[in-house]
N, C-alpha and C positions, 0 to 999 in steps of 0.2 A: 504494500500500500504506500502511496506517495505521502510523505509527512505533511506537505502543505496542501493536500487535496481539499477541494471544496466539499463540505459535508452536505448531505441531502437532509431535508426536514424529516423529523421522526413521524410526522402526521401530515395528511393531506387536507386537514381541516383546522380551523382556528376556533378555539373556544373562548367566548366572551360571556362569562357568567354561565347561565343556563342555555345560552344561544350558541349553536354550532354552525359555523360558516364554512362552506367548501372553499378552500383556498383558490382552486382553479377558477371557479365562478367569480370570486372576489377580484382576482387579478384581471380577468376579462372585463369586469365592470369598471375597474379603475382605468383600464386602457381606453374603454369607450368614453368615459368622462373626459379624459385628457384629450382624446382626439376631437370630441365634440367642442371642447373649449377652444382649441386652436382653430378649428373650422369656423366656429361662430365668429371669432375675432377677425379672421381673414375675410370672411364673406360679407360682414357688415362694413368692413373698410372699403369694399367695392361699391358701397352705396345702397345695399339692400337692407331691409328692415330686420329688426331683432326677431319679430314674429315669423318671418319667412325662414330665417336661419334655423329657428327652433323647430319649425314644421319639417324642414328638410332633414334635420338631424334625427327626428323620431322615425320618419319613414326609412331613412338609410340604415339606421340601427336594426330595425325590424327585418328589412330585406337582407341585410348583411348576415344576421344571425341565421335566418332560414337558409340562405345560400351557402353559408359556410358548412352547415351540417349536411346539406344535400351533397355537397362536393365530397365531404369526408366519407359519407356512406357509399357513394358511387365508386370512389377510388379504393375503398377498403371494404368492399361488400362481403368478402370472405370472412372477415372478422365476426360478422353478425349472423352467419349461417346457423340456423337452429336456435338463435337467440335474438330474434328480431325485436323483442321488447326493449332491448338495450339501445335501440336506435335513438330513443328519446332521452337517454341519460346523458345529456350534454355536460353535466357537472363532473362526469368521469373523464372528460377530455374528448377531443375529436372535433375540431373546428378547422375547416380548410380555408385559408386566406383567399386563394383564387376564386373560390365559389362565392365568398362574401363580397368581393369587389365586383365580380361579374353580375350577380343578381342586383346588388345595390345600384350599379351603373345603369342597368336596364330600367329599374324603377325610377331613377333620377332622370333618365331620358324622357320617360312618359310625363313625369312631374314637371320638368322644365317646359315641355311643349304645352301642357295645360296652363301653366302660369305665365307663359310668354317671356321667359327669362333665358339668357344664354346658358346652355349646358356647360360651356367652358368655364363660366364663373363658378359653378359648383365644383367641377373637376379640379380646377387649379387651386381653389381654396382648400380642397380636401387633400391635395397632393402631399404636403408635409404632415398633415394631421394623421393620415393613415399609418405611416411607419411609426409615429409616436405612440399610437395606441397599440400597435403590434409589438413594439419593444417592451411595453409594460405587460401586455397579456402573456408574452412568452414565459414570464416567471411562474405562470400556472403550471407549466410543464415541469419546472423544478420541484414544485410541491408534490406533483403526481409521480415524480421519478420516471419520466417517460421521454421518448424522442431524443435519447442521448446518442452519442457517436461511438466510434470504434474504441476499443481499449487503448489507453495511453498512460504513461507515467510522467507526463508533463506536470510542472508545479501547479498548474491551474486545473488539473484533472478533477473530475466529479465523482464522488463516491456514490455508488448505487447499491442498495440493499439486495441481498440474494433473491428475495421474492419478486424483485422487479427486473431481474436480468433474464435474458433469453437463455435457453438451455446451453447453447454452445459457449456462453460467456460466464458460466457459473463460477469458474475458477479465477475470473478477473474481477478486481475490486474497483478500479477507477476507469473512467471513460471521458471522451471529449464532451465538454458541456455545450452541446450545440444550441441549447436555449440561450446561453450567454453570448455565443457567437452571433446569433441572429439579433439579439437585443442590441449589442454594440453596433452591428452593421446598420440596423434600422435607425439608431440614434445618429450615426454619422450621416445617414441618408437624409434625415430631417434637417440637419445643419446644412448639408450641401444644397438641398432644394430651397431653403430659405435664402441662402447666399445667392444662388442663381436667380431667384425671383427678384432680388434687389439689384443685382449686378447687371443683368442683361434684360433687354426688351425681347420677350419671347412671344411668339404667336399664341393666340388663345388655344388652350388645351395642351400646349407642348409641355408645360410643367408636369401635368399628369402623366404624359408619355414618358418623361424622364423618371418619374416615380416608378412606373411599371418596369422600365428597363433596369433601374437601380435595384429594386427589390428582387427582380428575377435573377439578376447576376449573383446577388448574395445568396439567395435561396438555392441556386444551382450548385454552388460548391459545397454548401452545407448538406444538401441531399446526398452528395457523393460520400460523405463520411458517416451518415446516419446508419444505424444497424437495426432500428425497430422494424417490425413486420410491416410490409407495404405491398400492395398489388403491383405486379410488373407487367410490362408489355414488351415482348421480344427480349425478355431477360433484363430489362431496365426498369427501374422504378417509374411508375406513372408520373409522379411529380417532376421527374427530370424531363420527361417528354413535354409536360405542360410548361415548364420554365423555358425550355428551348423554344417552344412555339411563341411564348410571350416575348422573349428576347427578339426573335425575328420580327414579330408583329410590331413591337414598339419601335424598333429601329426603322422599319419601313414607314411607320407613321411619322416619326420625327424627320425623316428625309423627304417625305411627300410634300410637295409644294414649297420646298426650300428656295429662298431667294438666292440667285446666283451672283447678284451684284453687291459687292461690299460686305463688310462685317456687321453684325448686329450692334446697335448703339448701346453703350454701357450706361444706361439710364437707370438709377435706383427706382425700384417699385415698392409700393406699400406691401407689407406682409401681414 
């Protein structure tokens, strides 16, 4: 065992008096609140009302929660064979970010058309807010001792209790803390997006495209070191295929309609 290893929590719940809170759900909730706060701030700075920002937040959270669970169940359906009642137990973990973003984006597209507001205002306001929420929500995986990486003896390795290890790793004590890697990556992405939004004049919607590209690149390399059970396609984790598709799609989107003349003006934008 690595002397400086990161310990895992002894429980996946937090007891406050007689109240028991599932830590996974609590971290997801805190992530949603943080993302909602940043989105609300950025969206109202674009001249939209507080009420509109709050309405968008509610619809996006509902759609994102449904979409994230659907994505997880579809990509990991073998986990629930014979135990389909567990599909609804989201407090045990199992929320897929790509599904959350896809379904929320579809709902926001409909919402924006009905309200007569630019979809890009919603998307670009949400761009740095999403990785902020994801960075916080990932700590739910730490409490559940799940989604860790390959065995390692690095100083920042993560201790995993035997009951949470896969059979082939029962003799290994410490693993790559992929939840922490993704948290740090997402926080760096938040900073990068906020900086680019101030530093450059970007076309409407491009900041969201940069979010998709940045998140997908980080998630791709993290997927390569994760060892949790996952459905595969052609011997490759489904999430890797999804991330590759998102990288290609986001690059195509960012290049589509690009101006050939001159460089973008470095004019600070409101965040």
